[in-house]
N, C-alpha and C positions, 0 to 999 in steps of 0.2 A: 245146364243143360250138362255135360261134357262133365261136370261133377253128379248130376241127380243121374244120368246113370251108372258113375262109376262106383256113387256108394249102390246104388238097387243092387247091381251086378257081386258086391261086396256077399263075403258066409255071411251068417250069425254073429258069430262070434268077433267077426274085421268092423262092420254096422254096430255093438257094446263098445270097440275098441272106442273107435268110429267120434260112439257120441260124448264113450267119459272125455276124452279129448277137447272134445268144445266144448260141453260143459267144467270143466277146468278152464280150458281157454276164457270164457266167464267172468271163471266168480273172484279168476284172479286181477282181472280189469277191472270187476265193477272195485271189488276192497283195494287194489291197488287207486283207484279217482278216490276212494271215498277220504279212503289216510289222507293225499294231498290233499282234499282238499278241507281236515279235519284240524295238518297240521303236523302227522301223524309220519309222512312221507314226503319229504323237502322234492321238487321238485323246480324250485327257484329262485333266485332270490328276491324277496319283498312278498308282501300275500295275496295272498287263491280265496278268491270269493265268489261264490255262485250269485247272483240275485239273477229275481224276476222281472219285467218286461217295464215294476216299474223303480226299481233300483233299488226293492227291499234285499238285504241283503237274505240268503235263505242258506247259509256253509257261511262261512270264512277261521283259514287257519289259527287267527287269535278265540276262536271259538275252542268250551274245555267240553261239547259233548265229543266222545269217542263213533266218528261214524259210523266206522271201520266194525270197529266195536259192536256195535251195536245189530251192523248188518253180520253180519259171525253171529252173533247169538239168536238172531230170523233161521236165517239158510239152517244150522248149525253143526255138525259133526259129520255133512254127506258123501266128504272127499272121504273120509278114512273108513265108512262103514259097507 
């Protein structure tokens, strides 16, 4: 609640900047997780796998699918727009 009150009290320009920082942080986190899942970003020794409840592999570092590139193609260049 304290952050909500603080945000509401900001001027319009400052609220826009805070929202942009939040969008950039969300994009960076999502991009980084996808890059780790597709093996483009190494975060640990060994293999990283995303599986569903039945154990079916949804994504793994040995995959040739560049998940981070697919994500970026979907969201476009909104950071530079």
